[in-house]
Every structure is written in C-alpha cells, then in structure tokens.
N, C-alpha and C positions, 0 to 999 in steps of 0.2 A: 124658392130655389136659390135665393141669395142670402139665406139666413147666416150661413157661416162666414160670408164675406162682409156682413154688416158690422164691422168693427168700430170701436170708439177709440179715439186717441187717449182720452182719460175717462174713467168711470166716475160716477158721482154718488155719494152717500149723503143724505140729508143730515145736516149738523156738523159735517166735517168740512172745514174751510181754513186753509192755511194763509200765511201772510204772502205767499207766492204760489203761483200755479204749480210749479214742481212739487212744492211741499204738500199741497192739496192732493196731488196725484199719488205721491209716495204714501201718505197717510191712508188714503183710500184703498190703495192696493194692499197695504198691510192689514187693514181691517177686513177687507173682502177675503183674504187668505185665511185669516183667523176664523171668520164665520164659516168658511167652507170646511175647515178642519173640525170645528165644533159640530157642524151638521153631519159630517161623516161619522163622528163618534156617536151622535144621537141615533143615526140610522142603524149602526151596528148594535147599539144597546136595544133599540126597539125590535130588532130581528130575533132577540133571544127570548124564547118562551119558557125554557126551563129555568126555574129560580136558582137552582144550584149553579148553573152556568152564569146566570146574571150576577150572582154573588162573586164568582171568580172574576168576572169582567170588571165589576166595580172595584174589587180589590186591586186588580192590575192598574186600573186608572188612578187609584189613590197612591199606589206605589210609584207610578210614573210622575204624578204631580209632586209628591214629596221629594223625589230624587231630583227633578228639575229645579225645584225651589232651593234645594241644597247646593246646586251647582250653577247658580246664576252667574257668579263671577267667573268660574272656570269656563263656562260656555260662551262668555262674551269678552274674553280677554282682548280679542282683536276687533271688537265692535267699534265702528267708526273709522277704522283704518281702511276698510274696503269701500267706504263711501267716497267715490271719485266722481268727477263731473261727467266723465264719459258714460258712467252707468245711469246717469239721470236723463240722458237724451233718449228720445224714442226713435230708433232706427229700424223698427219692425216694418218690413215691406207689406204692402197690401196684397192679399192672395190673388193669384191669377184667375182669370175668368174660366169657369168650368160650367158648361151647360149640362145639367143633370138629366133632362128629359131624353129618353131614347129616340134615336132616329127611326122613322117608319121603315118597315121591311115589306117588300112586295109579297113574299110568301105568306106572311101573317094576314095581310089585307086580303089576298086571294082566298085564304081559308075562311076569313070572316064573311066574304061574299059568296062562299059556297062554289067556287070554281072547280069543276070536276077535272079529273085527270084525262088526258087525251087518249082515246081508245080507237085505234086505227080501223079495226074491222067493223065496229059498231057505227062509226061515223061514215065508213064507206058504204054500208048497207042502208043507213038511215041518216040522210043529210040533215034532218031536223035536229038530231043529237049534236052534230057538229055546229050548227047555227046557234043552238042554245049555249054550248060551251064558249063559243067565240063572243057571244053577247055578254056573258058573265065575265069573261076576261077583259072585255072593253070597260065594263063597269068597275072591275077591280083596278084597272090601270088608272081610270079617272079618279077613283077614290085615293089611290096611292099618290097620284100627282097632287091632289088637294092636300093630303096629309103632309107631303113633303114641303109644299109651299107654306103651310101653317107652321111646320117645324122650323123652317128657315126664318120665317117672320118672327116667331117666338124667340129664336136664338139671337137674332139681331136686336130685338127689343131687350132681351136679357143682357146682351153685351153693352148696349147703350146705358142701361140702368147701372150696370157694374162700373162703367167708366165714370158715370156721374157720382156714384158713391165713392169711387176711388179718388176722384178729384176733391170731394169734400174731406175725405180722410187725409189726403196729402196736404191740403190747406191747413187743416187742424193740426197735423203733425208739425208742419213748418212753423205755425204760430206757437205751438207748445215749445218746440226746440229753441225758438227765439227767446222765449221767457227763461229757459234754462241758461242760454247764453247771457241774457241780461242779468240774471241772478249771479252767475259766475263773475261777470265783470264787476258788479257792485260789491260782491264778496271780496274780490281781490283789492278793491279800493278801500275796504274796511267799513262799508256802509252798515250801520247798526241793524237795519231791518234785514239785510241780506245775511248777516252773520247770525242773527236770531233764527231766521228761517232755515238756514243750513244746519244749525245746531239741532233744531227740532227734527229735521230730516234724519240726521244721524241717530238721534235718540229713539225715534220710532222704529229703527232697525234693530233694536235690542231684542235678543231672543228670550222670550218668557213663556211660561206655561199659558196655554190658551185661555184658561179660566181667570187669568190675571189680566185685567184691562187697565192700562195706565194712560194718563194724559200728561203730556209734557208741555211746558211753556218755558220761555227763556227771556231774560233781560240782559242786555249787553251795555256795559259801561266802557266805551272806547278809551276814555282818558286814563282809566285804571287798568285797561286790558283785562277786564274781568267779565265773566259770563256767569249769571246766576240762573240756575235751573229751578223752576217750580214744578213739582210733580204731584199730581193728584193720585195718591196711593189707594190700594184697595182698603176698604174700611175693615176695622179690626174684627167685626162680627160677620163679615161677608165671605171669608174664605172657608173652604171645607176643612173639617177637623178629623174626618175619618181616616184611619190607617188601614182598615180592612173591613170586610163585610162577611156575614154568614147568613145562611137561610134557617129561619126558625120554623120548624114544621107545625108547631102548635098554633102559632099566630098566623102562619102562612105569609110572612113578610121578611124582608131583609133587615138584619140588625147590624148597625155600624158599631165598630169598636173605635172610639174617639180618643183623641189626646186629652189629658187632664188640663186643668187651668194653667198650671205652672209650665207644663210641657208646651202647650199652645202659645203661651206668652213668650217663651224662649224662641219658639219657631217663628212667630210673627216679628219679633225684634230682629232676629237674624235675617229674615226676609227683607225687611225695609232697609237694614244696613247694607245688605248686598246690593239692593237696588240703588242706593245712594252712591256707593263706591263704583258700581258699574256705570252709572250715568256720568259721573265725573270722569272716569277713565275713557268713556266713549267720546266725550267732547274733546278731551286732550288728544286722543288719537285722530280725531277728525279735523280739528282746527289748528293751524300752525301757531307757534309761539309768538310770531310777530303780531298776531291779532289777539290771542288769549294767553295771558300768563297766570291767571288765577281763575279757579272755577268754584262756585258755591252751589250748594244744593239745599233746597227747602222741600221737605216732604209734608204734604197736607192730607188730612182725612176729613171725611164728612162729619159734621156735628149737627145732628138733626133736632137738637133741643129748641132751636129758634127758627124763625122764618127764613125765607129764601134770600138771605143777604150774605155778605162776606163773613159774618160771624158764624155761619154754618160750616166754615172751613177752619180747622185747627191745625197749626203747624206742630208736628210731633217729632220731627228730626231735622237737624241742620248740620251741615258740614261745609268747611271752607278750606281750600288747599291751593297753595302755589304749585305751579307745574313741576318744579324741581323737587319739592318736598314730596309730592304725590308719587313722582317717578321713583323715589327711593324706597317706597313701600313694596314688599313682596306680597302681592295680593293672594297668591296661592298658598303661601306658608303662614301668613299672618291672619289670625281669626278676624272676621269682620268687626267684631266689637273692639278688638285691640287696634285695628286700623282707624276706626272712627275716634277712638280715644287719643291716639297719637296725633290726629289732626285737630284735636280740640273740639270735636263735634258734640252736639247736644241731643238728648232724646227726652221726651216728656215722661213724666212719671206714669201717666196713663195713656194707653194707645187708643182708647175708645173715643177720643176727641174732647174729653172733659178738661184735660190739661193742655197746655201749649208751651212752646218755647219760642224765643224771639227769632224771627226769620232773619236771614242774612240779607242785608241791603247794600253793602259796599265793602270794599277791601280795607277801609280805614279801621285800624285796631280799636277795640272797645277799651275805654278807660275805666269803666265800672265793672269790676271783677264779678260782681253779683250777677251780671248779665251773661257771662260766659263761664261756665263751669265744666269740669270734665264729664265725659259721657257716663251717665248713671252713677254718680259718686255715692259712696256709702255715707259720707259726711260732707258737709259744705252747704253753701247757699243753694236754694232751690230755684228752678226757672220761674220767671214771673207767672203768676196765676191770673187769668182773666175771667171775669164773670160775664155772662151774656149781656151784650149791650156795650161793654167796655172795649172789646177787642178792636173794633173798627177805629175808635178814636185813638187808641194807643198806636196801632199800626200806621195810621195816617201821620201821626207825629213823627214816627221813625222813618217812614219810607217816602213821604212827600209825593212827588210826582210819580214815583215808581208804583205807588199803591194803586193808582188808577188803572195802570196796565194790568197788574196782578188781579185786581178785582174783576175787571172786564173779562179776562181770559178764564179765570177760575169759575165765574158764573156761567160762561159759555160751556165750559167743560162739564159742569153739573147737568146742563140741559142735554149735552151730547150723550152723557152716560145713560140717560133715561131712554134714549132711542137705540142704544147699542145692545147687542146680545151679550149677556154675561155668561 
C-alpha cells in the first residue's frame, strides 16, 4: 500500500559512478530514460504481427535515426546552457500519506452476516423472528466494530511507516543537496575535480538517438584553462546501416536496404564530427570563460584486435579550439567537416580502430608539423600509425600523468558498456 511512496533520492545502475554524487545521479537518470525509451520501442515492435506493418515500422525507425544523426548539432545548439545549479538540486516533495484500504461499512457487514430486514407484522406475531434479527444485528455490530478497530490500527501503522520512509527520504534528499552545494562551491573555486564532474554532467545531457550510447570523460588543466574531453564513440561497425525495410514474401523475412560503403563512411564521419563539435559547444555553453578558455576533444573507438588494455582504444578524431575561435564558427551554416578543418582537427584514415591520431593532451602548440595536419588532407603527412603493443608506450610518453586518468576511465567505460543496453 506504500509502493508509490517508496521513492529514492537517487537511482543506482551498476557500473555508473561519477566523480561526484550529483554526476552519478544525472548520468543514471539519463541512462534510465534512454532504456525506458528503448523498451517502449521494443514493445511497440513486438506488438506487430503483420510483417508489412513491421517493415513500415522499421523503416520509420531508420528514418528517425538518420534524421536525428543528421541534426545532432542543430538539436543541441543550446546544450549545456540550460545546465544550472538549481536544476541539479532535488526539491521533489515526498508524497502525502494516503491509506488505500477502504473503511468498513456497516451495511456491507450486515449483509455478510445475513441480517434480515425488519418486518413489523412478522415480528409482532412471532417474537422469535424479532429475537433472531436482533441477535444477527448484534453480531454484525460486533463484527463492524472489530473491522473498524482493525482499520484504524492498520491506518496508524501505515502512517507510521510512511513517516519513517519520509524521514529516510528527506535525510537522503538533504544529504544529496549538500553534495550539490559542495560541488557548486568547489566549482566556483575552480577545483579541477568539480570542473571535470560538472563538464561530464553537461555532456551527458546532449540529445542523441537512443541507439547511440556515448561515454564522456574530462581532464581539466587549470593553469591553461583548458578542458579536454575524452569520448568513447560508437564503434564503426556497431551502428545500423539500413535506410528502409521491405517484406519479401518468398523468404518470409524483412529485407533491409542498406547504405553502401562510401555512403556509410561519409555518414559515420559526419556523425563523429558533429559529436565532437557538439561536445565542445556544450562545455563552452556550460562553463564560464574564467574557468575554461580552451576545449579539446578526443574521440575514441574500440579496437578489439588485442586484449583488454588501453591499446584496445584507438583515437580516431581530435579537435582543439579556443573559446573565441569556436564562437566565430557558424555551426548551422558551416559543414561539420569544414568546421573541424578550420579548427585544425584530425581524423584517422580508418574509422574501424586500426589507425589512430595523436590525442590532445595540452594547449601548448605542437612544433612538429607532422603531428598536426589538416582534417583528412588529400596530400601531406599522415597521422602517426601505431601497431598493437606500441600505442600505450607512445601515449605514456606524450601524456605523462594524464594517461593514468584516461586509461582508468576508458577501461571503466568499456566495462560499463558491457552492462548497458545498446
């Protein structure tokens, strides 16, 4: 009877743990909402028995997915700007006590006990009839009084349980809000951990198709006022390629019409470029210039050629932008490829994880021109190629202490993805 009142201050999903309690809460809520939408789509799909209708449904889903992928930047222009501290606090009141059990009614009890209606002439002529009726009435009243007592006792017990649960909820709510206040205070002071955590909160608010599940991490360099985003992107071969579906009567199955290799390659490149630009834009919108003047982005994909080590992640896209330079871009009018190129971004020759580009580690300009080349140049030096086993040593030399953080979080992300619904 108290199920709907048994609320939690924060929900928990195994594998999701942020650097702060508010971050954990926001990431968990985002993942729960995504899973709920996916489950709703699955139920709708399972409800269709007619294969022609199912083909139409799958075609609509493909069209929605492709449209959403095409409009990631457009749909997230203000992402990060609406992430304010007030929205992070939990001010949801605990529901009032409502006792759902019905109160006993004498008429129902009398009917259960078989109390007859009063009949004047019969009782006048036959006193035994009157005595029998009165006995049953007394029995019904006793039963009614007992039920009323039990009802009141149950109601008071329910109220006491409700108040106990309410106290636990309010205590948890107060503790959670204290953590939000602590995070806000540390953020205003420029504490690196708080800045990183708030950046991830903003990044996990980016609106994406539900079948795309990203993991964001962040490294903050307070001296340079630079924040570097590390994003675990969807693997090249994991995204759907179908643009439509049709029902083949002969085979009795749905037949997808898929993008060709070149078309899909262009689609995937455009997707990760939009993700990179959207992530940078989100951080710039969410974090003031006094804390962050420069934002970098490293996009990683799985590389399953080797064991469960850092070398299983390949950096396939990087971008680095000063706040004023990025603000000068017209993200709606400028193609993502052109925006990345104007920012001096890099993309790997292969998106499958076999090639890699040098990840961004600081705002200090590179002196070796071979390490930074225009995005997908037709001519010019190629990004460094790493063979299995060499990547960890190279990145250690480049990143130093920052590598430990990236390694730890990216490995955690890999384990998280195994537990999540795709």
